[in-house]
C-alpha positions in Angstrom: 0.0 0.0 0.0 1.5 3.3 -1.1 1.6 6.1 1.4 0.9 9.7 0.5 1.5 13.0 2.3 -0.7 16.0 1.9 0.5 19.5 2.8 0.1 23.2 2.0 3.1 25.1 0.8 2.7 28.9 0.5 -1.1 28.6 0.1 -1.0 25.8 -2.5 -2.3 22.4 -1.4 -0.2 19.4 -2.7 0.0 15.6 -2.3 3.2 13.6 -2.8 4.2 9.9 -2.6 6.0 8.9 0.6 8.4 6.0 1.3 10.3 5.2 4.4 13.1 3.9 2.2 13.8 7.4 1.0 12.9 9.7 3.9 13.1 9.5 7.7 9.8 11.3 8.2 7.1 13.2 6.3 8.7 16.6 7.1 11.9 15.6 5.2 9.7 14.4 2.3 7.8 17.7 1.9 11.0 19.7 2.1 12.7 17.5 -0.6 9.6 17.9 -2.8 9.9 21.7 -2.6 13.7 21.7 -3.0 14.5 23.0 0.5 17.9 22.2 2.1 17.4 21.1 5.7 21.1 20.8 6.6 21.0 23.8 9.1 17.6 22.8 10.4 18.7 19.2 11.1 21.8 20.3 12.9 19.8 22.6 15.2 17.2 19.9 15.8 20.0 17.5 16.8 21.3 20.0 19.3 17.8 20.4 20.7 17.5 16.6 21.1 20.6 16.7 23.2 19.6 19.6 25.4 15.8 19.4 25.7 14.2 17.7 28.7 11.1 16.6 26.8 10.0 15.7 23.3 7.5 18.6 23.2 10.3 21.1 22.7 11.6 19.3 19.7 8.1 18.9 18.2 7.4 22.6 18.8 10.6 23.6 17.2 9.9 21.5 14.1 6.4 22.8 13.8 7.4 26.5 14.1 10.4 26.0 11.7 8.3 24.4 9.0 5.6 27.1 9.5 8.2 29.8 8.9 9.3 28.0 5.7 5.8 28.3 4.4 4.4 24.8 5.2 1.1 24.0 6.8 -1.2 21.0 7.4 1.4 18.4 6.9 -0.2 14.9 7.3 -0.4 11.4 5.9 -3.4 10.8 3.6 -5.8 8.3 5.0 -7.5 5.9 2.6 -10.8 4.4 3.7 -11.4 0.9 2.3 
């Protein structure tokens, strides 16, 4: 079963194919689809993993960073049988 990710980038709704073979998570997949380099973001996120006391700080950082990049409503597409 193929997975798909839906997201909004700068006001335009899009759907892309997703595979765990190519991407770690759906955030990396949408960034790659839009041609955004995540090198600096991933380095900062790694530092936050080491210093944060809870996972909520990392999740909040990721959400705010992708919002600043122009992304919104990033989610897997659910298919009903």
